[in-house]
N, C-alpha and C positions, 0 to 999 in steps of 0.2 A: 303857687304860693299859698294854697289852702292850708290852714293850721293843722288839720288832720294829716295832711300829706307830710308836713314837716316832722310830726311825731313818727309817722310811718317809716320815713327814711332811716331812722335809727334802729328800727326793729325788723328789718327785712330778713326773712327766714325762708327756707324752702326754695322752690324753683323761682327763677327770675323771669322766665319766659314760658308762656303757655304754648304747648304743642299738642298735636293729636286732635281727636274729635270728642269722644265721650269722657276721657279722663280729665278734661278741663273742669268738669263739674266738681270733681274731688279737689282740684287745685284751688278752687274758689274758697276753700277753708283756710288757706294761708293768708296771713294778715294783709299783705299788699294787694292781693287779688280780691279778697273779701271787700276791702275798702273800695277798689275800683269798680267791682261789680255792683256794689251798693250804690255808688254814685251814678252808674249807668241806669240802674232801676229808677232812682229818684228823678233824674233828668227825663227819662223816657215817659214817666207817668205824667209829667207836666207839659210835654211837647205837643205841639199841634201839627208840626211837620218834622219828618225825619229824612235826612239825605244820607244814603249809604253809598260809600265810594271805596273801592278796593277791598271789599270784604267778600270772601268766597262762601259764606254761609256754612262754615265747617265747625262752628262752636254751638253745641246743642243747648248750652245754657243761655247764650245770647239769643239764639234762634227762638227758643221757647218764650222768652220774655217779649221779644219783638212781635212774634206771631200772636201771642195772647193779646197784646195791646191792639194790633191790627184787627184781630178777630172780634174783640168786644168793644173797642172804642171806634165807632164808625166815623167819627170826626177826624181821627188821626190819618194823616196823609204820608205816604212814603215814596220817595224817588230813589231808584237804584241806578247809579252810574257804573257802567261796567263795559269791558271790551266787547262783550257779546250783548246785543240789545234784546235777545230773546229771553223770556223769563226762565227762571231756574226750575221749570217744570220737570226737566229730566231727572231732578233729584227728589222730587216729591215722594214721600213715603207715607203720608197720612193726611188726614183732613186739614190739619193746621197748615201744612205746606200749601195745599190747594187753596184754602181761604186766603192765606197771606199773599200768595202769588197773584191772585185775582185783584187784590187791593193795592198792589204795588204798581208804580209807573216806572217804565224803563227808558233809559237813554244810553245809547252807545257812546263810549268815551275812550279814546286812546290815551292812556296815562303817560305814555312815553313821548308824547308830542305836546307842544304848548296847547293850552285849553282852547278848544274851538268855539267860535261865536255861537254856533247852534247849541252847544252845551250850555253856554252862559244864558242864551235865550230860554232854553228848556228849564233851567234852574229858576230863572226869574219868573217865568210863567207859573211854575210849580209853587213858588213862594207866594205868588199873587192870588192863587186859588183860595 
């Protein structure tokens, strides 16, 4: 119910869903995505903890902002909940990936089952850090 979102709903133009990897950067120029990406940036800049769940790291714009924050704001903590508890190192293509993956904490989580106690414990521990 954010007032900017109410205005935005009447002006939706262009794509309504972001797909692909690098073309998303261009799509951020459309009103609804520009608003959402801007909101993401503002929240990320103020965050002390970030929990990533169900995100495959396939959006170069989001990755760049998240990795920059992790790289330069050493107080920022990031927990990745994923089906695979191993870091995304197999996708690393540059120093930003390398730095970000080292700063992330990983927890294996099966999203098709009820949330497991160990995941709740991991998130609680992470937020308590």
